[in-house]
N, C-alpha and C positions, 0 to 999 in steps of 0.2 A: 619834425615838418610830417604832417600827415601825408600817407601816400596817395599817390594820384589816383583819381577816380577811374574805373575801367569805363571802356566804351558803354557797356550795358548800363552802369550806374548813371553816366552822364546822359545817355537817352532817357533814363526814366525821369530824370528832373524837368525834360522839355515839354511843357505843358501844351504846346500848339500841336502835340501829336496825339491828343485824345487822352481822356483818364481811362485808366485800366481799372474798371470795376471789378470786384472779386467774381461776382457772378460771370461776366463776361470771359474772365481768364479762364475759369474752371469749364465753362461751355467751349471754350475755343480748344482747351487741352482734350477735352473728351472727343469733339470733332475730329481733332488732329489724329488722336490715337485710332479712331474708327477707320480714318482713309488710309492710315499708315498700314493697319491689320489688313483691309481689303487688299491693298497693293501686294503684301508679303503672302498671302493666303494663295495669290494667284500665282506668283513667281519663285520666292526664295525665302530662307530662313533670316538671313541678315540683311539690315538695312544699310543703304548706302547715303551719302549726303543728297543724292538725287532724288531718292524715295521720300527724304525729309522735305525736301523742296515740292515736290508733288503734292504730298499730304498737306502741306500747308497752302498751296495754291488751291486745292480742291476745298479746303476748309474754308478760306477767304472768298471762294467762288459761290459757295452755299449761301454767303450773307448777301451776295448781288441778285441771285435768281428772283427771289420774290419782289425786290424792287424793280427788276427788269420787266416782269411780266405785268406787274402793277402799271408802270409807267406806260407800257403799250397799250393796256386796257383803257388807262385814261386818256390818251390820245384818241382812241378809237371813239370814245364817249362824247369828248369835247371837240373832235372834228376841227383842230387848228389847221392854218396854214403850215404845210409841211416844207422843210428847207432840205434839199438833195445837195451835197457837196461832191461833185464829181472831180475825180483825182486820180492819174495814174500812178500816184505815189502816197504812201502813207508812213512816215519814218516814225514808228511808234515807241521803239525802244523796249525797255522792259515793264511789265505791267502789274507784278505782284505789289510792289510798295506804293505806287500812285493809287492802286484799289484800296489798299488798307488805308492810306491818307483820306482818300475822299469819302470812304465809308467811317472814317472816325474811329478804325479800329488799331492803328498802328501801335499805341502803347499797350493795349490789351495782347495783341498777338506778342510782342516783344517779350512781355513779362510771361506767357505762358510758354512760349519757346524756351524762355531763360530757366523756367522752373523744370521742363524737360530736358535741361543739360545740353542745350544745342544754343548758337549764337545767329541771331536772326540775319545780321549784315552777310554771314557766311553763307546762308541759304539764299538770300538775294542775289549773291554772285553767281549761282548756279544757273540762273535764268537766262537764256539766249535773249539776244535782242531781236525783235522784230525789224529787220532793216529794211523795209520795203519803200527805201526811198534813196535818194542821191545826197541830199543836203537840204538848203533853206526851203524850197517849195514843198517838198514832202513832211518835214518838222514842222513847217507853218499849218499844214494840213492837219496834223496830230494835236498842236496846241488848238487848233479851231475846234476840233471836236470836244475837247476838255471844256472850253469855254461856251460852246454851246449846251452842253449839258449842264454846266454850272449856272448858266442863264435861264435855264427851263424852256429853251426852244426844242420844238418837236422836229429835231434834226437828225439826218442819215447820211453817214460817209458811205461813198460808194466807189470801190476800187476793184483791184485784181490781187488775187491770192497767189503772190509769187512763189513757187516752189523754192527757187533760190532768189535771195534778196541781194542787195549790195556785196560784192566779192569781200571775202576776208583780206586784209593786206598783211603780206609778210616782207619784211625787209631782210634781202639775202645779199650780202656784200654790197650794202649800200643802193641796192636797185629794189624796186618794188616788185613783188612777185603776186599774182591773184589767186586766190583760192576759193572754189565754190563755198557759198555760205548755206550750208545743208541746215537751216535753222528749225526744220520740223523734224529732225531725225529722232528725237525722243518724244515726238507729241506736243500738241499745244493745248494746255489745260484751258486757254481762256476762249477758244472758239468752238462753237457749236454748228455741225453741218446741218443744213435744212434740205436735204433732198425733194421734200414735198413742193418746195418753189422752184425746182429746176426748170430752166427757159431754155427754148431753142434759139440760136443764133446763126444766120443764113449768109453765105459768102458764095462769091462767083456767079455761075447762071447767067441769064439773059432778061431783057425786059421785053415782054410781049405785049402787043397793042390789041386788047379787047375791046368788046363794045361798051364795056364798064369804064374802060378807061385803062392806063397802063398797069401791067403785073408783073412782078418780079419772080421768075420761074426757073426750074431746073437748077436750084441752087444746091451746095452742099451744107448739112447742119451739122453744127457743134454746140453740145449741151453747155449750158453754163448752170454749175452747182455752186449754190450761195453758201457761204460760212459767214455766221454772225460772230461778231465779239461786242460784248458790253462795253459803253461808254458812260461810267457814272460821274455825275456831276458832283461839285464839292459839298458835302454834307445838306443835300437838300432831296436826297431820296429818288432823285431822277436818274434813270438809266436808260440812255440812247444807244443806238445800234450802228456799228459800223459793218457794213455788208460787202464782202471781198467774193468775187465770182472766181470759180475754177472751171477749166476746161475739161470736159468730158466727151469722148466720142459716143455717139449713139450705139446701141447695140448691133443695128444692121451696117453699122458703117463698113464701107469697101465690100459687103457681101451681096453687091447688087450683081446682076445678069453678068457684067464683064469680068467677073473674079469668080466665076463658079468654081473652078478647080481647085485654086489655090486659098483654102481656108486659113492655114498656117499664117501665110503672108499677109493676109488680109487682117487677122487678129493682131498682128506685129504693126501693121500701118496705122492702128488706133493713136500710136504715139505722135503721129503727125498732126492730128487733131488737137492732141492733149499738149502739144508743145506751146500752144498759145499763152498758157499761164506758167511755162515754166521758169522764167528768169526775167528779173529786171534789167532793162538796158541802163548800162553805169555812166551814161553821158549826164554831165551837168552843163546847162548852158550851150548845148552842143546838139544839132539836129543830124539825125542818121538816117537817111530815107529807106529804111528796109522794110520789106513787105511785112515780115512778122511783126514789127512794131506797128503797122499800119492795122494788122489783124489785131492786136492787143488793142488800140484805140477803138475800134469799132466794137470789138467784143464787149467791153465794159459798158459802152454807151447802149447799145441794142438792148442786152440783158437789163440793165438799169431803167431804162425807159419802158419796157413791158412791165416791170415790178411797179414802177410809178403809177402807170396807167391802170393797172390791177386794183392797186391800193386806192386809187381815187374812185373807181367805179364801185368798189364794194364798201366804201365807208359810209356811215349813216349820213343821210341826207334829208333836211327838212324833219318831218315828222316819222313817217313810217316806210317811205321810199326805200325799198331796200338797195336798189341798184342806181347810180348816175347813168344817165345815158346822153345827156348833152355835155358838150366839152364848153359851152358858154362861160362856166365859172372856173375852167382849169386853172387859169393863171392867179384866181384867187385863192386857191387852195395848194398850188404847187409852185414853189421856187427852185430853180436849177442854177447852181453857180458853178461856172467852168473855171477850174483852177489852171489857168494857161489854156494854149490852144491844144493840148493833148485831148481833151475830150471834146473838141469843136464838132464832132459828128453827130453829137447830140441835136444840132441844128437842123441839118437835113434829115436826120433819122426821124425826129419828131414831125417835121413837115411830111415824110414818107407814110409814117401812121395816120396822120389825119387825113392827108389826101387819099391813098390807096385804099386804107382798111375801113377808117371811119367815114370816108366820104365826103368831106367837107370841101367847099370851094377854096380856091387858091389865098384869097384876100383873107377870109376868116382864119383858115390855118396858119396864115403868116402873122396875122395880129396876135392869135394866141401864142405862138412860138416866140415872138419877140418880147412879148410881155412876161414870158417864163423864164428866159434864158437871160443870164448876166455873166458877162466875162472879166476874169481878173489876168491882165498883162505882168509877167514877171520879169521881162527882159527887153532891152532895145538893143542887143548885140545881134548883128545881121546874121551871123552864122548860127544863132541858136532859132531863128524863125523858120515854122514848119512850113516848108513849099513842096507838096508832093506833087511827083510827077501825074499827068491826066492818064497816062497809059495805064498806070497801078490802080487806077479807080475804074476805068473801063473794064479790068479784067475782074477785080475783085468786088466792086460795088458799083455796078453800071446802071443802077436806077438813082443812086445818091448823085452820081456825075450829073446825069439829067436834071435833077432837081437843083444841084448847084449851079448847073448853065442857066438855069430859069431864074433863080434868085439874082443871078449876075446880070442878066439881060434887064430885068425889073429896076435894078439898083441903077444901071448905066443910063437907063431912059431918063430916070429921075435927075441923075447928075446932068446929063444933057441938056434937059429943059431948064434947069438953074443956070447952068453956063454954056450957052450955045456957041458951038465952033471951038471950044476949047478940048482939042483931041488929045493933047498931052496930059490933061487932067483925068481924061477916062482912062488912058493908058495906066496912070500912076494908082488910080482907085480901084481898077479892074480886080475881081477875085481870082482871075485866070492870067498868068503871066506869060505873054508870048515869048516862043525861044524854043530852043532844042535840047531837053524836051519842053513842052508846055507844062506850067506847074500851076497848081491851086495854092493860094496866098491863104493859110488858114487863119491867121490874125485877121484879113480883110472880112472873111467868112464871119467870124466872131463878133466883129465891130458891127456889121451889117445886120446880124442876126439876133443882136441883144438889146435889152433896153437900157442897160447900164455897162460902162465900161471903166475898170478903176486900175489905176497904178498902186503900188505898195508902200511908197513914201512921197512926201510933198515934192520934192525935187524930181523924183521918177514921173509922177503924175504930170508935172508940168513939161518934162522932155517929152512924153508921150504927146501930149497936147499940140506942141511946139514942132515937133520933127516927125516921128514915125506916122503918126495919124493925124497930122496938121488937115490935110484935105478933108478928113472925115469931120473934124472938129470945127472946121468953117461952116459946115452944113448943120451939124447938130451939137452944138456946144453942150446942151443940157445933158446929153448923154455920158459925158466924161466927168470921173469923179476922183477923188483921192481917198484911200484907206490905208493909213500907215500901219504897217504890221505890228505885230505884239506877239508877247510869248506868255504862257499860263504860268502865274507865280506860285501854284501849285508844286508843279515839277521842278522850276528853275529857281525856287527859293526855299520853300519848306522841306521838300523831298531831297534836295541835295545840298543844303547848307543849314541844318535844323538849328546850329549853334547862333548863325546871324538872325534866323527867323524868331529865335527865342528872345534874345536881348532887344530885338524891335518891339516884340509883344509885351516885354516887361515895361516899356516906356510908354507905348501909345494903344495896348489891346490888341486883339487878334482879327479885327474887321478888315485890316489891311489886305488880309488875304483873298477877299472878295469884293474889295475896292481900294485898289492899290495907289489911288491918288493921295489916300491917308497918309502914305509916307511923308508927304508935306510937313507932317507934324514934327519929324525927326530935326527939322531946321532948328526948332526951339533948343536942340541938345547939343548943336554943333560946338559950343565952347563948355560943355559939361565934361569936366577931366575924367569922370568915372566912365561916361558912356564912351569918350574917346578912347579910352584904356580897354574898355570891352570890346569895342569894334576890332582894335589893333589885335587883340588876345585871341580872338576868334580867327582872324585871318592867319596869325601865326600857328594856331593849333591845325587848321587846314592846310597849311604848307607843310608842315611837319608830316602829317599823315600823308600827303600826296607825295612827298619826298621819301617816306619809308616805301611807298608803293613802287616808286621809280627805282629805288636801289634794288629791291627784289626783282624788278623785271630786266633792268637795263645794266645792273651792276656798277652803276655811275654814282660815286659819293657826290651829294648835292650840298650845297652851301645854303642852309634854310634861312640865313640873313640876307641872301642875295635877292635881287629884284627877280620875280618869276614873271619872265617877259614871254607873253604867249601869244601865239599866232596860228590858229586853229581854224580851217575851213577847206573846202575842195581846192586841189592844187590848179590855178589857172594863172595864165600870164596877166589877165586884168586884175587879179588880187594881189598881184605884185610880190608875192614870196621872195622874188629876186632882189628887190629893194632892201628888205629884211636882211637878205644874205649879205648885200654890200656893206651894210652897217655891221654886222658880225665881223666881216674881215676887216673893215676899217677900225673898229675897237681892237681886235687882234693885233694889228699892226701898231696901233697908239700904245698898247702894252709893251711890245716887242721895243718899241723905239725907246720908251722911258719905264724900263722894268722897275725903278724904284719908288714911283711915283704912286701917290694915293688913288686908286681907282673904285667908284662904286661897283661891288659885285654883281654879276648878272648872269641868270640861268636863262638861256634864250631855248623855248620850246616851240618847235613847229611841227604841225601835224595835219593830216589831210590824204584824202587819196586822189590819186591821178586817175582819167578815165583810160582804160586799156589801150586803147589807139591814140591817146594823145602823147605823141613823142617828146615834144618840148616840156610837157608836165612831167613826164618820168625823167627827163635830163635834170629838172629843177630838183627834184628829190635826190638825185646822185650827187647834185653839187652840195645841197645843204648837209648830207652825209658825209661826204669827202671833206668839207671844212670842218665838221665835227671831229672827224679822225685826226686831222691836224691839231686844232685848238685843244681838244680835250687831252692830247696826250704831250702837250709841250709844258715842261716843268717850269719853265719862266712864268707861264700863265697861272699855273695852281689853280686855286679856287675862286679866281677873279672873273672868269668867263668859261662857261661851258655851254654847249650846244647840244641839244638832244633832239632827233626826229622822234615823235610820238607815233608808234606803229598802231596801225589799225583803229584810228580815229573814228569814233561812233558815239552815239546817244549816251549809252552807259560810262564810257569814258570821258565824255564832255561833262557829265553829273560829278565826276572826281576832280577833273582839272579847273574847271571854272571857279569854283569856291576858293581855290588856291592860287588864282593869279592876282599879280599887283599890277601888271600893264596888259591891256588889250590892244592887238595891233589890228586896225581897220583902215588899210592903206591902199585901197583901189584907186586908180585914177579918177578923178572926178568926172562923174557922167556915165560911169559904167555899172557900179553896183547899184541894183534897182532899190534895195533897203538894206540888207542885212539883218539878221536876227540875233546872231551870236554877239553882236555889238551889245544889245539890249541885255543878254544873260549876264555878261560881264559886269556891266553898269550897275544891275541889280545886286550883284554877288560883291562889291566892292573893290572892283578893278578900277584904275584909271585908264582912259582911253587915250592912245595916239592915234589920230586919224585924219583922214583928208576930209574935205566937206563934200561928202558923197553920201547918197544913200539917206538912211535913219540918221547918221552921224549928224547931219545939219539939225534935225529937230532935238537931238540929245543936247547938242550945245545950245540949243534956243532954251531948252527947259533947265540945263544945269548952269547956265551962264557959260560963254564960250572961254572964260578965264580959267575954268573947272576942269577943262579937257585940254590935251595938249593938239591943237590943230594945227596943221602945216599944208603947205604944197599950193599947187595951183587950184583956182576954183575952175567952175565949168565955162565961165567966160574966157579963162586964161587960156584953157584947152582949146577951146574953140578958137581963139586968135592965133594960136601956135599951128593948128591945122592950116589957117589961111596963109600964114607966111610960111610954114615948113618947118618940122622939127628935124634938127641938125644934132645928133648925138655926139658926133665928134669934137664939137665945140666945146661940150661940156667937159669931155674925155680930155681935151688939151689943156683947159682951163683950171681944173680941178685935180691937184696933185696926188690927193688921197683916192679919189676915184680912178686915177690913172693907175696908181700903184695896184689897187685891188684887181681892176681888169686886166693888168697884165699878168699878175700871179695867177689867174684863173686860165688865161690862154696860153701860157708858157708851162703849165702843169705842176705849179706849185703844190696844188692840192691834188693833183693826180699823176706823181712822179712817174710811175710805171706806165702810164699811158698819157703824155703830155697833151695830145690832140684831142682828148675826151670831149671837153668842153667847147670845141670850135663852134658847133652849132648854136649854143646858147650865146657866145660872144658875138657871132656873127649877126644873129637876131637882134642883141641889145645895141650894136653899133650901126646897123645898117637898115632893119626894118621892124622897128619896136613900135607897135600901134599904141602901146601904153605909156610911152615915154618915162621909163623909169629914171634916166640920169636928170631929166628935167626937174625932178622933185627931191634929186639926192642931197643937194646940199641944204635945203631947208629941213629935211628929214633928219640928218645929222645932227644940225644945230637944235632942233627940236628934241632930239634924244638928250642931248646935254642938259637941256632944261629938266628932263626927266630925272636924271643922275642928282641934279642940284636939289631938286624938292626932296627925293628920296633920303638925303642927308639930313632932312629934318622931319622925323617920323611923325611929330604931332601936327605939323601944318599938312603932311601928306595925309593923315588920316581924318584930318578935318575937310578936306577936298572929296575923300572917300564918301564922308556922311553927306555932303552936300550932293554927290552924284545918286547916291542911294534914294535920298529924299526927293529927286527930280525924275526919279524912274516910273513914277505912278503912269504916265501917259502911255507906257510900251507894255500894259498889260493886254493881251489878248481878248481880255474881257470887254475892255474899251473898243477894240476894233471890231469884235462881232456885234457888240451894240449898235454901232456905228453902220454896219452891214445891214443888220436886222431891220433898222428903222429907215435907211435911206436907199436902200436897194431891194429888200425882201418886202418890205411894208408889214412887218410883224414887230411887236413889243416883247422886249426881254421881260421874264416874270419871275418874282421871287416866292412865288406860291411852294411850299414845301409839300409834295405830294406825301400823304400819310405813310409809314413804313409799313411793312407786310405784317406786323405783329399787331397794329391798330386796326379796328373795323373801319371800313370805309364810310364816308356819310351816306 
């Protein structure tokens, strides 16, 4: 038998990674050696792997720069409408491999690096993740940037350059421990500081009433320093910009009259201003009303709007007019998309600029503002909605508070005219919530101040229209839209699963990478024995590779024949990791009860971070790791069941685990997960889904056929009915012996013998105040899992379902999502124009 191919030899055969032309390879080697030499001349004699990584990163970056400059030049000349995606999170992950792929350089780099005696994958693994996001919302922003560039839109991502991103998670004695994510420690080769575009941002102060109208005066200034990161489109020579702001104290900071004597302290106090961009708030789907967070939200908005207006005023206009002075056409040249309510202050800030600085009248300013802004809602969970205390605005942003009051007054006048005497409706629809303290409802501000409001999956958009914003929808139904989320197939198929991308390309060509609907063509091969075998073989190779990873990490021997059952996402009660946990305990008890029975082996992997202040989420992690301790060391169980908690789940780990998954768990209570995007990644990578009819699962089932997913549990209607009649957990506990046994084991310390009371809070929550009704779906979940086992026993039928799922995943490309935003919200057309590369003369 011939010896197996090395990873490098395998990668060489993958056509979708670009052709390694001899000229390219020698050019890359030369460039690499030049960068490496430069690094070593500066520092040392002997190169470390990190030196090699930086040399390669700078080599690849060289290929970006010309295209980046040319793209920006092209926008300046063509003056298209520009899209500005405002987000407090951009969860980018690693950049090197994605850049090579989008530039068509991957195979050339691989070959060059191989010829230099190095391994590309090893170098790629040195790069730090840019973890500037918590989960779905931040990763969505990253996928959207990729799609906007690939669709040739003149788009900009605007956010904050956090010095510390999402914390690194360590598991110590089964508990989560947080560690600061010092991702910039070795420098970031992908960013370029632009001090020449530094801008002032104002805080505090007061509103003075002058003869020209209100003026915000006596403010404290913080400077916003932009750092630009290139965003390459897929093989179209377009390179857009993500601009992240970093806070800098001005040089006269604290050196005013009151601090005359204490120069040293004044310089030390610069940190206070610069703390604004120090750290990402690590909450997912939870609002924490801290002043520093409000400062971050205003900081990104104020810097960004100045930047947008500067660009609007200086871009070419008509024939030779060098400056735009009229704002009449602003909304025809500028679109602002608000990623959740976090950048909602863009609305009053744009109003402030138009009123106080540009001196427009209210009606004109409001018309421009609403036509420019659009708002994406990401959750209906009440604890996630931003409701800022009025007293915080009074202190921090007094002029914005006045403007919000005026917006609210005019809004309520309009509602009162439509519904005379309906004071309850006025209370419900107000931007200001009465109470102690009075609060500003940022979602209401966004709905009133935007021309479009969208949810992120059809079921979520329907819930938004019928519940959270029902009153608003009654008045302006045309404002409300759906834009089902998507993922970029470049990172989430080609980059992370080249083996699968390659066998697909063999069958249907490469065009699916920019038109994912073409995957439908795979239905022609659902009974093709060779293709079935190839799909199964790619999955098995991915599983073996990941198993090897895990064995070196966790020292756990994994059965690669077992179902890789994967549940990765932020830890939250609504995502119901506890339901999964109860299934694991039930499986364990069944094996113990009939140790000689044939069981389908499983490796259950659960991963995700808990917000540091979220006690219940941290207890859920401890429960999972404690169950794992018992199950994994029980000799009766052997390799039939293993439970692994995947430490420090992040983008770069997702790229390894998702291609190896057999089963994807998407088991939130119906009506709670707005969309989910991990669900789409698993589907595209050949896992089958066990899930509730929630979020985008509904549309996945519609695309693939419900019979090709493992759907179980209550629908939204059932949950609503149960809320009406009342959910009684004890009823299920008494009626279902296996559930009772599992719960009794948790509460009597079977999984925590040294501390029998350890999980009393978890038990108490599940028995007495579980908002997410875990027990109500337990029975359906367990029997659905039995169907999973049954199908897994028939590998061929399993693989056919896998192929049907992959073939149906075309809708879930972020290219489709962005094309819909472009046409239906921003009023621009995606373009397949390929900008000429830097080595070709411009026309």
